[in-house]
N, C-alpha and C positions, 0 to 999 in steps of 0.2 A: 365603574368607578372607584373610588379610593380614600380611603378616610384614614384620619392622621391621630393617632392617640399620643398622647401627652404619656410618659413611662417612666416612672420615679424609679433608679435603680442604686446602685449603694452609694452612693458618693459622701467622704464627709464634708463639713461643714464647712471645713476652711478649704477647700480645693473652689468651694467659687459655683460649683453646679448646687444650688441649694431645693430649687426644684426640678420636675418633671425634664426628660426630654423630646422633641417630636419624631416621631417617625414615622414611614408608610403602611399602610395597610391594606390588604384588598379585601378585605373583612371589615367585618363594622364589630367592634369589639367590646362588651359589657366593661363598666365600671367595677377594677377591682379582679380583673381578667390575669392571670400573673402569664408570660409570656419569656419567650429570651431572644434579646436582642445585640446587635453588635454593636461594641463599642470602643472605638480604636481596635486596635489587630484583635480582639476576646470577642469570647460571645457569652454573654452573661445574664442573667433573674430579673426578670423586670416585674412591676405591676402597673396596668395600666390604670388611671387616674382618673381620664376622661378621654372620649372619642369623638370630636364631631367629626361631622362632613368636611368640611371647607378648612382647606389651609390657614395658618395664621399667618397674617399680613406681615408681610417683607419675606417669610420663608419662602426659598430655594428650592423647587419641588424636583430637580432632578439632583439635587446633591441629598435629598433627604433619605437616609436608607432605610430599608426595611426592615421589618418587625420580620425576623428572624423563624417564630414554631410560635403556637400556642398550645399551653398546658390541657390539652386537651383531657378530660374528665374529671377535670377536677372543680367543683363548682368557684365560685369569683368572691374572694373578700366582700362581704355586709358593707354597706353604707355604716353601720355604729362602727366597724373596726376601722376603717378608714379614720372617720374622723376621731375616733380614738387616738391614730397616729399622726393626725394631722396638729390635734392640741399639741403633743408630747413633742412633737419637731416644734412648732413656735414656743411652750414656754421654755423647753429647754436650750432653748437657740441651737439645733440640729437642722441636718439638711433630713426634708420627707424619707428621700431616699435610705440615709441612713437609718432611724427608725424601724421602716417597713422594711427595709429587708433584713437587721435585725434580728427580727419577728419572725424571720421564715426558716424554719431548717437548712440548715446548709447542703445536706445531701440532696435537697432537691433542685439545685442550682445547676450539679452538675449529672441528672438521670436524661434519660434520653423519654420517647415519646411511648418507646415499647416497654422502656426498664420503669418508667412509673404503669404503666397501663396493669404493667404484672402485680406492682407493688399493690396498686387499689383492690383490684380480682380477689388478690390474697387474703387482703381487711376484709375485704365482703364476708368471705366466706367465716367471720364470727360471728356468735348467735347473736340474733337481735334480741336488746336487753330488754324486760319484761320491767313494769312499773312498779315501783316496790308500794304497797302499803300505807296507811296511813303508820306512824308510830304509837306505842300505846303508852309510853311513858311512865309505865309501872315502875319500874328501878330509877326513879327519880327523885333529887330532894324537893322539896318545896321551892330552893334559890337557883332551881334549875328549871321547872317548872314556867317560874316567876319569869325569869330569861327569855323562856321561849315563847310563851303567851305575849310579850313587849315585844319581840324581834318580830312578832305573825303579822304585827298590827302597825310598825314603828314606817313610818317615813322619812323618815331622815338616816345617814350611817350613822351604827351603833358603835358604842366603845363598851365591850363587853369587859367589868374591870375585874378580874375574880383571881383568886388568891391563888397560888399555888396549887395543885393539887384537889382546888374546887371542883371540878371537873366541866373544864370545859371545853375539853373534848369531846363529850362527851352531848352538849347539845351543839356542838356544831351536829355530829351523826346527826340527829337528831330532828336540825334546820333542814339540813342534807335530804331526810330522809322525806319531810315533807315537800319541798321544793319538787322532788323526782316526784311525789303520791299527785302534786298540782295540775301537772303538766307533764303530757306523756314523752314531751321533746326538751325539754329543762334539762341543764345542765348547771353543775354547780363547779366553780375554784374554789379550791382552797391552797392556799401560799405558808410556806416555813421558811424560813430565815436559812437553812442552810442545809446542806446533802444530807447532815447524818443525821438531821433531825427525817427523812422522807420513807426512810423505811418502816421503820416502828410505828410511823399512821398509817403508812400506806397499808400494812399488816392490818390495823385496825378497818380501817373503810373497804379493803379484802373483804375481811371474815363479816362486815353488817352487808356488805351491798351487795356482793358474786352471788349468795344464794336467792337475793331477791331480784337482781339482774342481769344478773345472767354474768359469763367470763366473756373481758374484754370490757364490762363498763367503766371499770378505775384503769384509769394510764397515769403516767409521771411525767414531767417535764422537767429537767434539772442538764447543767452540766457536766456531771457526772456519767449519764450515758455515752452509747455509740450511737454514731451517726446515725445509724440503719433503728436504732430505737428511739432515736430521735423524732425521725421523720414516721415513724407508724404512728406514735405514740401522736403527732398534730396528726395524719394521717382521719385517726381517728375520732379525733375533736374538730376536725374540720368539717368530715359530712357527718356529723354528728353521733356515730354509734359511741361514743364515751361519752356517758353521761356527767363522771366525777375525773375532775385532772385534778393531781397534785403535784404539785413544781415551787422550785423559788423564783424570786425578782424575774425569769425572763419571760416564766407562766402567762404575766399578767397581758401580754401583746398577744397570746393565744387565739388562736381564732375559732370561738365559742360563739356561734348562729343560736343555740338557744341557751343562752345563760342566766339564770334567775336568781343568782346567791353567789358572793364572791364572801372567802370567810379568808383573813389575814390575820392569821396565827403569831405570838411573838410578836406583835406588830410595832415594837419599839425598837427594835434592832436593826444598829445599823445596816446589818447585810442587805439592806431592801432600797439601799440607796448605791448607784454603780459607779466606781471609781473609776471608769472609763468605756471609750465609744459613745453610744449616746446615753452621758452620766442623769440618768432618771430614777426616780423615785416609785418602788414600784406600788408603794405600800396606798400613794398618792394617785396616783393615776390608777386604782382600782376603786379609790371614790369616785372618779370623776367618771371612772368607764361604769359602775353602777348607774349614775345618771345619764350618763348616754341611755342606758339599754333600760331605763324605766320610764326616760322620755319616749320612747318610740313603742313602748309598749302600755305607755296609759292609755290609747287610746281601746284596748280590747281591757282593760281595768284592771289591772295586771300589773309586777313590779319586777326589777331584779333589788334586793338588798345586800348590805356590805354591813360584814361584821369586822369587827379590828379585836382582837381580844390580847390580854397582856397582864401579868401581873402588877407591871411597873410601866404603865403607860408614855410615852415619848410624851413630852411637859407639850409639842405643837397638840399634839391628838386630845392631851388634858385639858389647855387650855379653848379649845373649839369646844368642848365638852360643856365648861364653864360657860361659857358665851353662848348655850343653846343652839349650835351645830350639828351637834352629835349630840346623840340622845347616850347617855350613861347609863347600862347598869350595874348596877353591884353586885358581886357574890362571893362575901367575906370568910363562907366558912367553909372546912374542907370535909370532904365527904366521907362519910362513919364517923363525923363528930371530934375527927382527930385533930392535936392543939400542932399547929405553926409552930417551930424549931426556938430554945429558950440560944438568949445569945450573950456568948459569953468571951469578951473580948481578955488579953492575953497582950497584959505592957510591956513592952521588950526590953524597955529601958531597966528592967526589973528580973530579965532573965538574963545566965553566962553569957558572957561575952561568944559573939560569932558563932552562937546558938541559930541554929536554919530553922530548928522546933522547939518549939519553947517545953522542958519536961513535964509540966501537966498534963499538955497538950499529947503529948505521945501516950501517957499514964493514959487517959482517958481512953484514947486509941486501944489500947493493950486492951482494958478492960471490957470493950464494944466485942473486938473481936473473941476475949473469951468468950462470950454470953452467944456468939454468933449468929452478929450482927455484922453488919457492914459499915465502913468510912469512905468517905469520900475527902480529896486533899485538889484544892484546887490552888493551882500556882500559871497566871497568866504567861507562860514565855516557857516558849520549847528548847529544846534541844541539851546539853549536859550544862553548858554556859554563855553567854553572852558575850562573853570577851576572850580571848587567851592572851596573855601580857606574862611580857621581862620587868621583871622589876631591879636588874640591874642600869637600862639602857634606855627603859622607855616605850619599849615596839609593845604594837597590839595588833591584832590582825585583823588589819582594816581590810575592808577590799578594794582592790585596784579599778575596778569601775564602779564603784561608788561611793559617797560620803556618808559610810556606813560600815557597821564592822561584820564580819561574819563570826557565827555563831560556830562556839566548838560542839562537836556530835560524838559522841565518845565511841559508842558503839562501831559505828564505823571509822573512828580516826580521822576524821576529817574535820577541815573548815567551811563553812557554806554560811553564802549571801543569800537572807532569805527573799532578797529584791530585785537583784538579776540572776542567780541562780548558778553565780562562779563559785568552783568546790576546788578546791586541793587538797590532798593528805595533809598529814598537821606535821608541820614539821619536827625533825627530831631536836635539833636547837634552837636557837634563836636564829631568824635570816640576818642580822643587824648587829650581834657582838658574839655568836658563835654561844652564848649562854645557855647550857642544858637544862638550866632550871625554870620553865617556862610553864604557868600554873595559869589555870582558871579560876575570872573571877566573875563573879557573882554565880548567880543558881536558873538553875531550865530543871523542867519535867524531867528528864533522865537523871539529873543528879539527885534530885526531889527525889524519885523511884531507887535507888542503888542509897541513899540511905536510910531512908524507909525498912527498906527491907532488916538493914543491919541493927536498927534501934529494935524493931523487931523480931531480931529471930528469934531472941527464945521465949515469943510470947504463943499459945498453944489455942486452937481451934477446940471446940466442944467436943469433935471428933479426935482429939490426941493430935491431929495433924499441923505444920507448921502453918503459919499467919503466909498467908500472900498477896504481892503487893505487885500492881498492874497498870500500866502505864495507856492515858484514852489521848493522844492528841495527833498535829495532821502530818506529822513522820510513822507511828503507830496505823497509822491506818489510811495509808497511800494506794495501796494493794489493793486489789480487789476482792471480797469479800471479809477484809481486813477484820469494819467495824463492825460487820453485823456478828462476826466471832465474838467479839472482843462484849456486846453488848448483850448475846448469851450468855458467857461466863459469869455476866454482875447479874443474871437476873437467875442464873442455876443457883447460884452459892458458891460458885469456887476461885470467886476473888473476896476475898478480906478488905482490902483497902484499894480504890482506886487512886490514881493521878492523875490529873487535867489538864488541860487549857482551859479556854472558855465552850467550847464544845460539849463540854459534858457536867456543862450549867445550865442547859434548856430542854424546855418540853421534856427528857428523858424521865419514864416512872420505872423510880430503883425501889422494888417494895420494902428490901432489908435495910433501907441505907438507913441511920440515926444516929450520925457524926456525920457534920462535915465543917471540915477544915480548908478556913480563905491566908490563902500564906501572903504576905509583901502586896497587902491591901492600901497601902499609903501612898500609890502611886497616882492614883486619881486625885489621891487629896488638896493640893497645889501646883496641877500643872496647868499649865499657859492655856491649855483650850476650853475654854467655858464652857462645854459641853462635858468634863474630865470625872463630877463630882455625878453626872446623872449618868453615866456610862456605869460608875463604881457603884451606886447603889443598887442600880437593876442588876448586875453584873453579880451583887453579893448577896443582894433578895432573892436573887432567881436560883443560884449555886443553894441554898440556906433550902428552897421550896424542895430539893432532892430529897430531905430528910424527911421521916415522920409519917411518910403521906399513905401508908398504908395502918391505920386507925385499930385491926384485930391484930396484927403481929406485936404493934404500939402498946398492946393491953397486955397481951403475952406473956412479953418480955417484961414487963413491970415497972417500966422507965420511961421517960419522955424523950426526946427528941434535941442536940444542941445544934448551933453554929458557932463554931468557936473562929476568933477574926487577930490574927495577927496585929499588932499598930505601934507604933512609936506616938503616937498620939491620941490618948484612946479619948479623949477631953473633946475627941472635934464631935460639931453640934449633927455632924450625917452621922456617925454612929448613933445617937440618942433618939434617932426618927427610927433608923436602923434595928433598933433593942425592941421598940414597939410594934415595928412594923408595920411603920405608922407614914405609907406615901401620901395622902392625902398632902400631911403635915410640910411633910419633903418636896413637896410640889409648888404649895406653897412658897415659899423660905426662894425655892428655884425662883419662881417665876416673878416673885417681886424683884429682885438680885436684876434682871434679866429686863424688867419693863426701865426701873430706875436706870441702865447702859444702855435700852432701846437693840437689843439682843433680841434674836428671836427666839418668840411667834410674833414681839411687837415692832419690832424691826424684819425688813428683807435683803438679800443677800446673795450677791452675788462675787461669782471668783472667774475673774481674765489669767488664764494659764498659758504659759510661754517654755516651747522647748529649745534648747538652741545648744550649739558648739562650745558657749561660754557662756556666762555669767552677764560679764559686759553687755554683753547679744541680745541674752534677755532680757534686761532690767533696758535697754537702750532704747529696744522695736517696743516696749511697754509704756514708757515714757514720750514716745514718738504718738501710742494710740491712744494716750491719754490726752496730749495735747491738742491732737487732730477732734478729742469728743466736744474740746468746750464750745463749738460752735452748732454743736448741736439741740436737737426742740430737745424738752424734757430734763437738757443737764443741767438746768438749774434745783430739780427735785433729789439729784444723785448726789453722793458723796464718793470723789477719787480718791483710796487711801494711795500712799507710793510705792512702786513696786519695794517687793524683801523675797530673798528666794526661799523655798518651800522649808519645811525643818530637817526632808531628808533633801537636800539642796542638788546633789548629782546622782542616775540611776542609768548602769548602762550605760556611761561616757555621753551623761546623756544633761545636761546642765540645765535646772531647772527652776521659774522665778514666777512671783504672781503679783495681781493688783483686786484690792480686796474694793469691792461696789459696794454701796447700801443706800436705805431709800426707807423712809417710813412707808413708803405705798409702796402695796406690791404693783399695783398696777402705772406709777408712775415708772417702777425699775424694768418692767415689762416693756414700757413706752420707750424708753431711752437707749435697754439692748436693739430692741428691733432697729431703733433707727443707728444703731453704734454698728451693725454687724457689717453692711455696706464701706464702711470708714474703716474695717480692720481689715477686710480686705483688700482695703485698698494701700492698703500701709506693707502692706505686703512687697511692695513696689516702691518703698524708699529705703534707699542709703541702710536706715539703722535695723533692714531686716537684712541684712547681710549676714548671714552664720543663724538664721531663724528658720529648725526644725519645723513646728506647727505650732498653733494654737488654737486654744479651746474655751469655752465658759462652762462654767456650770456653775449653774442655778440653785438655790437651796444648797450650800455646801453646809456637810459635813464638819468638817475641819476647815478653819483657817490658821 
């Protein structure tokens, strides 16, 4: 007897293979079973979605290929996981296999049955974790106790609105311990926006739970791991041996059969929205996943809770809490009674011309260093300078493959494109006119580090040594172990001033920082992106939150912490809310503006993006797709805007254009997109599609 499993494989939505492929099997395979199947000349990994005993109507049984092999020893992916993947594929307009296979570790696709059995045997040797006891809560503040009590009985997603330094991480730890104590098979998922936050959080979770639950109870999942490490962590989570999974956005799709709690730390961060491949929002999927798990657990009287934590929540989450869809828990106080930093605005109109750092700011930093305190300087632009230019002929360091400039990196004397990676040595003279006097334009973290070292050269630490300046950005932390080493130097007090990009502003618990400075803070005030003020406010407030976190240290020093912001527009309303640390007032203003303009969360958006050989080809295909949409159901419920190039319209010699689709109703937008998808595939055969490389639909885009 033969069975006819429907198997989903990794196929992009634009390929036209949105659902599974039918194969033949001599065995009845349970839904969720991982198999290897032939696809063209290759053998690929797939997931069985269903396995009927009868062949589908019209199928040629003689031409149907057989399943090549079954991954024995691995439990099938459960119904809740498949429901999550199916929802993500449907909502984000992706193929089922694209989402499902993206959730599996890459190395799983290449292992033979013997190799997989060896890995499973090796993992099985890990000590079985025990069940941790109930948290005692003796060292919690009243705000933390109240938040934990409310979380324990919450029936809706919880938005934990806690000031920087209010102890949100301890709430996560205590909630995790309670979830594990209530169920011997319970698992907890904790997500962070970026890889650089994982080591610090991992250390705290291991320190707390490995003595209670045994080695192997805490695992990580993020793209910075080796394929073997990712496979080992995924297997531990899938088989239930790992009780706690820490990860970035990819972890939301991990197989966790005993999931009881999901924590999304820094939930406002745009890194939770994938910008390539299956463009999903991990934060939103976390909320949906908790709902699915809770529905399955309802007969047992249990549920899966989800906590979204931030000092500056996303306006979407804030609005959901205002409407009552989320339960908001506030923790406005800092642990130990410490005060939030005082804001000092530096009006750059009154500073010396060409000054990168205002003299009063440099003097304030010198005073802090002399007292043994640390400073943090934020400039969200890496490299030495954004552009290298010739002022005689106007040549600039443009990338030949992108519509962007290559960044000047002084340390290795290179011009590097941060979009396609194209790198060249800095020319000795202008390539166009031969002028030897080519100069950097603008400032990056490398240049700021160099200038600060010069400005603070005469400043001494309490031990008599010179002030030490360090830099932390994607360039200085790209080597393995470099991030941990730099964090260690900060925590030990070896560094007096840390210069960095946004990666230093999130989540780090630096105990001796008392002054934070924001350089070039005006970039988001007048940007065309309607989300720019929200991002700027969050970045500055999060950066300021790194200061004054240790109340005892601040008391010993006898001084308060400060946040200095250099700006050309000190009267801007954003800075008034920042001065008062008043996120609710800022959110109310922004939400009122968005409501009047019909922008998210009051309106709903999607982008149809096209990559082509030329801009003309991309525009022609988008216009053809818009024309074909006019006869579709629900067309009257949406607005299609004209096609436009992306802000950076060419990357790696591929031209990019997009078309915005808006609707006042999320349901109407979804119904239109579902009806439009077959039309988009049909449009690939039109003459206008000549030169088209690929297309993609981006639902709930973060940038338009």
